C-alpha positions in Angstrom: 0.2 0.3 0.0 2.8 2.3 1.1 4.5 1.6 -2.4 1.5 2.0 -4.2 1.4 6.2 -2.6 4.7 6.2 -3.6 4.1 5.4 -6.9 1.6 7.9 -7.3 3.5 11.0 -6.0 6.8 10.2 -8.0 5.3 12.4 -10.8 4.4 15.2 -8.7 8.0 15.2 -6.7 9.3 15.6 -10.3 8.2 18.7 -10.8 10.0 21.6 -10.0 7.4 23.2 -7.8 7.7 20.5 -5.9 10.8 21.7 -4.6 9.7 25.0 -4.1 7.2 23.5 -1.8 9.7 21.9 0.1 11.6 25.1 0.3 8.6 26.6 2.4 8.4 23.6 4.3 12.1 24.1 5.2 11.2 27.5 6.4 8.3 26.9 8.9 10.5 24.0 10.6 13.1 26.7 10.7 10.1 28.7 12.6 10.1 25.6 15.2 13.7 25.6 15.8 14.0 28.8 16.7 15.1 28.0 19.9 17.3 25.7 18.8 19.7 27.2 16.0 22.4 29.6 17.2 21.2 33.4 16.2 23.6 34.2 13.5 22.8 30.8 11.8 18.9 31.6 12.1 19.2 35.2 11.2 21.7 33.9 8.2 19.0 31.7 6.8 16.2 34.3 7.3 18.2 37.2 5.4 18.8 35.0 2.6 15.4 33.9 2.3 13.8 37.9 2.2 16.8 39.1 0.0 16.5 36.2 -2.3 13.0 37.4 -3.8 15.2 40.6 -4.7 17.5 38.4 -6.4 14.9 36.9 -8.3 13.3 39.9 -9.3 17.0 40.7 -10.2 17.9 37.7 -12.3 15.0 38.2 -14.5 16.0 41.6 -15.4 19.4 40.7 -15.6 19.9 37.2 -17.1 16.9 37.6 -19.4 16.2 41.0 -20.1 20.0 41.7 -20.1 19.3 45.1 -18.3 22.1 45.7 -15.7 20.2 48.0 -13.5 21.8 48.7 -10.2 18.3 50.1 -8.8 17.4 47.2 -6.3 18.4 48.9 -3.1 15.7 51.7 -4.2 13.0 49.5 -4.5 14.1 47.0 -1.2 13.9 50.7 0.5 10.7 51.6 -1.0 9.3 48.7 0.5 10.9 49.4 3.8 9.5 52.8 4.1 6.8 52.4 2.6 5.5 49.4 5.2 7.0 52.0 8.2 5.2 54.8 7.0 1.8 53.4 6.4 1.4 51.0 9.1 3.2 53.5 11.9 1.7 56.9 10.9 -0.9 56.0 8.6 -2.7 53.6 10.8 -3.3 51.4 8.4 -3.3 47.3 8.0 0.0 45.6 7.0 -2.1 44.1 3.9 -2.8 47.8 2.9 0.7 48.9 3.6 2.2 45.7 1.4 -0.4 47.2 -1.8 0.4 50.5 -1.3 4.4 49.2 -1.5 3.9 47.3 -4.7 1.6 50.5 -6.2 5.0 53.0 -5.7 7.4 50.0 -6.8 5.1 49.8 -10.1 5.2 53.6 -10.5 9.1 53.7 -10.1 9.8 50.6 -12.0 7.8 52.2 -15.1 10.5 55.2 -15.0 13.2 52.9 -14.8 12.0 51.1 -18.0 11.3 54.3 -20.0 14.9 55.2 -19.5 16.0 51.4 -20.6 14.5 52.3 -24.1 17.4 55.0 -25.1 20.4 53.5 -23.2 21.8 50.0 -22.2 25.3 48.5 -20.7 27.0 50.2 -18.7 25.4 53.3 -19.2 22.0 51.7 -17.9 23.6 50.3 -15.0 25.0 54.4 -14.2 22.0 55.7 -14.9 19.6 53.3 -12.5 22.6 53.9 -9.8 21.7 57.8 -10.5 18.1 57.2 -10.3 18.4 55.0 -7.3 20.5 57.6 -5.4 17.3 60.1 -6.0 14.9 57.8 -4.4 17.2 57.2 -1.3 18.0 60.6 -0.8 14.0 61.5 -1.0 13.7 58.8 2.0 17.0 60.4 3.7 15.6 63.7 3.7 12.0 63.1 4.8 12.0 65.0 8.2 10.3 62.0 10.6 13.3 59.3 9.1 16.3 61.9 8.6 18.7 60.7 11.4 22.0 62.9 11.5 24.8 62.7 8.6 24.1 58.7 8.3 20.8 59.3 7.0 19.0 56.5 9.7 15.3 55.7 8.6 12.5 53.4 10.2 13.7 53.4 13.6 11.6 53.6 16.9 9.2 51.3 18.3 6.2 50.5 15.8 2.7 52.6 16.9 1.0 48.9 17.5 2.1 45.1 16.8 1.9 44.2 12.8 -0.8 41.8 11.9 -1.9 40.5 8.9 -5.0 38.1 8.3 -5.6 38.6 12.2 -2.3 36.9 12.9 0.3 39.0 14.7 3.7 39.1 13.3 6.9 39.3 15.5 10.8 38.5 14.3 9.6 34.8 14.8 6.2 34.3 13.5 7.3 36.5 10.0 8.9 33.5 9.0 5.5 31.9 8.0 4.9 34.9 6.7 8.0 34.7 4.6 8.0 31.3 3.6 4.5 31.9 1.4 5.9 34.9 -0.5 9.4 32.9 -1.2 7.5 30.0 -2.8 4.7 32.2 -4.8 7.9 34.2 -5.6 9.6 30.8 -7.0 6.6 29.9 -8.8 6.0 32.9 -10.5 9.6 33.7 -11.9 9.9 29.6 -13.0 6.7 30.0 -15.0 7.8 33.3 -16.6 10.9 32.3 -17.6 9.6 29.0 -19.0 6.6 31.0 -20.5 6.5 32.9 -24.2 7.5 36.1 -22.3 10.8 34.1 -21.0 11.8 33.7 -24.5 10.9 37.3 -25.6 13.2 38.6 -23.2 15.7 36.4 -23.8 15.2 37.5 -27.6 15.7 41.2 -26.9 18.7 40.5 -24.7 20.4 38.8 -27.7 19.1 41.1 -30.3 17.4 44.2 -29.8 17.0 44.7 -33.8 16.3 40.8 -34.4 13.3 40.8 -31.6 12.3 43.8 -33.0 12.1 42.1 -36.7 10.0 39.3 -35.0 7.7 41.8 -33.5 8.4 41.6 -30.4 7.4 45.0 -28.6 10.3 46.6 -26.4 8.6 49.0 -24.3 6.4 46.0 -23.3 8.6 43.5 -22.3 11.4 45.7 -20.4 8.5 47.8 -18.6 7.5 44.3 -17.5 10.8 43.1 -16.5 11.5 46.1 -14.6 8.4 46.2 -12.8 8.5 43.0 -11.8 12.2 43.4 -10.3 10.8 46.4 -8.4 7.7 44.8 -6.9 10.1 41.9 -5.7 12.7 44.3 -4.4 10.0 46.0 -2.3 8.6 43.0 -1.2 12.0 42.2 -0.1 12.4 45.3 1.7 8.8 44.9 3.7 10.2 41.5 4.9 12.9 42.5 5.6 11.3 45.2 8.3 9.4 42.2 9.6 12.4 41.1 11.3 14.7 44.1 12.1 12.3 46.3 12.6 14.7 49.5 11.7 17.3 50.2 9.3 20.0 52.8 7.6 19.8 54.4 4.2 22.9 53.5 3.6 22.3 49.8 4.2 20.5 50.2 0.5 23.2 52.0 -0.8 25.2 51.2 -3.8 27.0 48.4 -2.2 23.7 46.6 -1.5 22.9 46.9 -5.2 26.4 45.4 -6.0 26.0 42.7 -3.7 23.0 41.4 -5.3 24.3 41.6 -8.7 27.2 39.4 -7.0 24.6 36.5 -5.5 23.0 36.4 -9.0 26.1 36.1 -10.8 27.5 33.3 -8.4 24.7 31.6 -8.1 23.5 31.8 -11.7 21.6 34.1 -13.4 19.2 31.6 -14.8 18.5 29.3 -12.4 16.2 30.0 -9.6 18.0 27.5 -7.5 21.3 29.0 -8.4 20.3 32.8 -7.6 18.9 30.9 -3.6 22.5 29.7 -3.6 24.5 32.6 -4.6 22.1 34.7 -2.2 23.1 32.6 1.0 26.8 32.8 -0.4 27.1 36.7 -0.4 24.4 37.6 2.5 23.9 34.2 4.5 27.7 33.5 5.2 28.7 37.1 6.3 26.1 36.5 9.1 26.9 32.6 9.9 30.6 32.7 9.1 32.2 36.1 8.3 30.8 38.5 11.1 30.5 35.4 13.8 34.8 34.9 13.4 35.0 38.7 13.3 36.5 38.0 9.5 33.7 40.8 8.3 36.9 42.8 6.3 37.5 39.7 4.1 34.4 39.4 3.4 34.3 41.6 0.2 37.8 40.5 -0.6 36.2 36.8 -1.1 33.1 37.7 -3.0 35.2 39.7 -5.3 37.4 36.5 -5.7 34.5 34.5 -6.2 33.1 36.6 -8.7 36.1 36.8 -10.9 36.4 32.8 -10.6 32.6 32.4 -11.4 32.8 34.3 -14.4 36.1 32.8 -15.6 35.6 29.5 -15.1 31.9 29.1 -14.7 29.9 31.8 -16.2 26.6 29.6 -15.8 27.5 30.1 -11.8 27.6 27.8 -9.1 24.8 25.7 -10.1 26.5 24.8 -13.1 29.4 23.8 -11.2 26.9 21.3 -9.1 25.6 20.2 -12.2 29.0 19.6 -13.8 29.6 17.6 -10.8 26.6 16.1 -10.6 27.1 14.3 -14.1 30.6 13.4 -13.2 29.5 11.6 -10.1 26.8 9.5 -12.0 29.0 9.0 -14.9 31.0 7.4 -12.1 28.5 5.6 -10.4 27.5 4.2 -13.7 31.4 2.9 -14.5 31.1 1.0 -11.2 27.8 -0.3 -11.8 29.1 -1.6 -15.1 32.3 -3.1 -13.6 30.7 -5.0 -11.1 28.0 -6.8 -13.2 30.5 -7.2 -16.0 28.7 -4.8 -18.5 31.4 -3.2 -19.6 
């Protein structure tokens, strides 16, 4: 009887969405282990989870659209700012704060997208970095959030507890909330990159002229890529505030955008699993290893070395390396089996 049911679910287990659900289940288990895991390990996993969303959106923009934007930090800041402002000063529920953040992200993303129609490559990266800095400076100079020369923002106690659909969210229960967004985010991106939209974005990345010749609307798809990236970055900012509850403008500047870029490149720009791995390497290891052993000054050096090695030898990211190792192991196991059974 057990084997019968196992055979029934095997086809489902082979589908990518099964793996995404497993990620959600693991995050739920993480919530149960909050008092067991060391705080830095717990924090590393949680940080990886919410910044992974920002990486997913950026990967769609870079890996498929070929749009090298450095504006991710602005959208993370928009998410954090909107959550705090709407919830604390307007006394609105968390649901409306999320909706407001998404609407604001869409508006700013459209502005970024229109810019991308006239420029590309290195110049696009520079211009989006400038636009991102404008957004960050706007947040920095709002009186309620200005704090000395460092531009602190979103600090101070919330006016009331965070709640979503009647469930009170603290830094621990927010893991369940994050798990839902991460699983849904993975499914959406996976479906997009395997759809006609993903193929259209790849065509634009390979050649704007050829894509236009085939009837692909550059404005439509570039705006779409920027909007998805912006919304994902905003959600990452909202989720981050559910855990840290305070922040600083300097945390979402150009360094943060470069870290997201590094996470995507190191992990693999076209793999949802590779992006997760890269996000953990850049953000998770910093908390779990470098800060734990007071090696924070070396993290940038190691990350820089990883980028160089990956770009030189494994342009597909660490996920490509794992794929090669997996194929090598399967090949060796097959040889051993052939030798044992005398089928060489």
